[in-house]
N, C-alpha and C positions, 0 to 999 in steps of 0.2 A: 482954848482948848483947856479940860479941865484937870485939876491933879490925877486924877483916878485914869482918865483917857491919857492924859501923858507916859503914866506909870506901865500902864496895859503898852502902848507904841515901842514903849524902850525895851520893855520884858520881850516884846516880840521880836525887835530888833536885836536884841543880844540872843534870844532861842536860835533866830537863824543863822545869825553871824557862829553863834557854835556848829548849827548844823550843817556850817560853809566848810570852816576848820577841819569838822570832822571826816566831811565828804572827801577833803583834798588830801589829808594825811591817807585819807584808804587807798585814794589814785594815784598818791606818791609809792605806797607798798607795793601795792598790783603793779607799779613799773619797775619797783628792783626783783618782784618774786618772776614776771615773763622773764627781765633780761636775765636771772639766772637759769630759768630754763630753755631756755634757747639755744646756752651754753653748751646744754647737757645731749650725750651721744644718744641717749634711750628716752629721749623727748618724747613726749605724751600729748599726741598732737591736739585730742581732743581736749584735754585741761587747760593747754595752751588758748585755746579758741574760745573756751567759755569764760578766761578770764581776761584777752581782748576783749570780749563782749560788756562782760562785769564793768572792765577799764571805763569803755566808751559807753557804757550806762551813766558810770558818774559823772563823766565830764560831760552829759547831757544835762543831769543834776546841776552841777558845779555851774553852768554856763545859765539856767534856768534861773538859778537863786541868784547870782549876779548883780543877771540882769533885773530883779524882782527890788534889788537895794539900790538901784539908779533912781535916782528922783525922775519922775516922766516931764522932759522940758517944755511940753506942746500944753502943760497943764497951767 
């Protein structure tokens, strides 16, 4: 692998890891918001449903990114 190719791969890997970190933080933050909302007696069900849907989408993105970081064992 040439130095340019290796630098590109390393940069791409760092960008993916940063994106993964960002998604995990947002997922954890949503978890906290959802937990607080569920304790409220005047709960906004529609807002709660949207937040849960967003949290699930984040989890899916996290899973896809994580699986992309794992080397293909069959290769």
